[in-house]
N, C-alpha and C positions, 0 to 999 in steps of 0.2 A: 409093226414098226413103232418104236416108242422113243420119245425124247427124254433126256435126263430130267427136265423140268417141265412137267405137264401142267398145262393152264386149264382153268375152268372152261374156257371157251373150247379147247380141244377135247376135253371130257365130254361136255354137252353135245358137241357135233358128233362124236363117236356113239354116245347113247342114242342120239336122234336116228343115226343110221342103223343101229341095232333094231330100234323100235319099228322103223319103216320097213325093214326087211324081214322082221320076226315079231309081229304085233302081240303074239302070245306071250312074249318075253315080259311085257309090261307088269304082268301079274306074278312074276317069279320073285323069290326072295333073293336079296343081294349077299354076296360073300366078298371078303377082301383077303388078299394074300399078305401074310405078315412080312415077307421079304422078297427080293426080286427073283429068287430061285423057285418061289413057290412052295417052301417047305412047310408051311402051315396056313391053313384057311380057317376063316371064322365068319359068322354072320354079321351083317351090319345091323346095329341097334340103334344108333343115334343119327340125329339130323346133322346135316353139315352146317359149319357155322364159320363166321369171320374171325380172324384174330391175328396175333403176331407170333411167328414162329422163329425162334433163336436156334439156327442150326448148330451153332458151336455147344451149346447147352443142351440141345435136342429137347427143348421146352416149348410147349404152345400155351398162350394165354388167350383165352377166349375174350373177344371184344366186350361182351356184355359183363365179364368178370372184372375186366381191367382195360379201360379205354385210354390209358395214359400213354400206350405205345402205339406206333403206327401200324395199321392193318397191312400186312403183306402176304397173307395166304387165305385159303379156304381149307379147312380141316373137314375131311369127308368121313371121318369115324373117330 
């Protein structure tokens, strides 16, 4: 079950559940789905980061690159 706007807390809770139930998963590589239908999958290569996401422009500015905007999200890839 998924909510339209997932939070960092929800993601961490789910990942903790997965790790508790499947400790061997802690050493598996990460992949992400490009869209909600799972039409394309790719490996995760980058660390998560704080920043500003403009949904209208579909642009993300990393806090470390431009701290003039309010932090409103965590980018996970």
